[in-house]
N, C-alpha and C positions, 0 to 999 in steps of 0.2 A: 253328554247330558245334555238330557232331553231339560227346556227349561220351564221352570217353577209357572203354574197356572194360581192364582190365588181364588179365582171365582172358581174353577171346578174342585179345587181343595175342600171352600168352606161348603158347595153339594155335597160331594161326598162323606164330609163329616158330619153336616144335617143327616144325611142319607143314614147313618151307620147310630148316631142317635137316637131318630125316630125308629127305626127297624128293632133296637134295642128296649127301647121306653116298648114300641107294641109287645113284642117277646116277652117281658113282664109282664104287663100290664095284663095280656091275655091270657098267657098261658104261665104265668108264674115261675120263668126260669130264665138266667140269667144267658146274656148270648157272650160266652165263651168259649170259643173256637175247639177248642180244646177238647173242652165237656163235650159240646153235642159233635164232633171227629168219636170221640173214644165211647160214647152212647150207641152211635149209630152202627158201627162196628162191631159193636155185642149184639142188635140185633134183636133187642128186648121188645116185647109189644107196646102196642100202643104207644112207639116212639119217633111214628114213621115223620113225624114232624121232623124230628132233625134230617132226615136225609133231603124233604124239602127245602129245608132251610141251607143247606151245602150245593144244592142243586142251584141254589136262586143266586147264592154265592156265585160260583161258576157262570152262572149265567151273564149275570151284571158285570160280571168282567169281562168276559167277552164281549157282550152288548159292546162295553164303551169304546175295548181297545179294536174291533172291526168297523163297529160305527158309527162310533163318536170323537175320538178320538182324534185332534188334530195331526198328529204322527204318532207314528208306529212307536212301542216304547222301545228303546236299546236292548239289544242282546248282553246277554252277560259278557264278559270275558275270561271268569270260571270255569273252569272244567266238570263235567257232567259227576265226577267220583267227586270233587268237592261239595257241591251244588248237594247229593245225599246225602253225604255226611253231614253238611249243614242242616239238613233235615230230621237225620236222628238225633245231633243236639238238641237242636229244638224241641223234639217233640220228649227225650229225655228233661230238659230242663224244664214244660211245663207240667210233666209230673209229679217233680219234684218238689215245685212252686205250685203248687194245687192251683195250675190255672197259667192261661197266656196273657198277652199282653190286652187282649180287648176284654175278655172276663174281668181285671185287674184295671187296666187304664180306664175303657170304657166305662163298665158297669160298676165297678169298685168304687174308684172315685167319684161318681157321681153320688154313690153310695156313702159318700166320705167313711170308706172303709178304712183304718188306719193298717191293717193287714195289706189292704192292697196302696195303699201308698210306700210302703216298705217295699212291696215287689216291684211296681212300678220302677220306682229311685234304683232297684239292682238290678232292675233289664237295663236301663239307659243307661248307669256307671257302665254295668258289661259288655253294650252295644257298642259305648266310644272306646273302653278302653281295647274290646278288639276291634274294630277300624283303624284302632290308633297303632295298635301292633302290626294288622298285616299291610296297613299302606304301608307306615312310616320305619320299620325294625325290620322284620323281612323282606319291603320292597316286592311286594305282590300286585 
């Protein structure tokens, strides 16, 4: 497991907060990734900013991983089918929950939204329970 570095975590969190604030202040939009991706794949006119946002996220992650990270990110031990299934389940859950952790957690909690607080508590509880079952019950 990679060693935790609180400086990069703090800087990353600050960048996420600043980017979410800028998007809200200048575009009037919430930086919820599931909503941004959903709008991008609909190819609506005047929504090109969504693709720029997605490319920027991917480029930022690649820039950090290949140029700035002190060590490479560990490779997952999960099989590709499990990762794909997990991705579909997350996508389904974000549609069912009317948003994702970035929309509810970063933007919703910052706006003191009670709905977002319930969503984030649900996300965290479900995540903790899932990890417990996978690691301690199924022993994967």
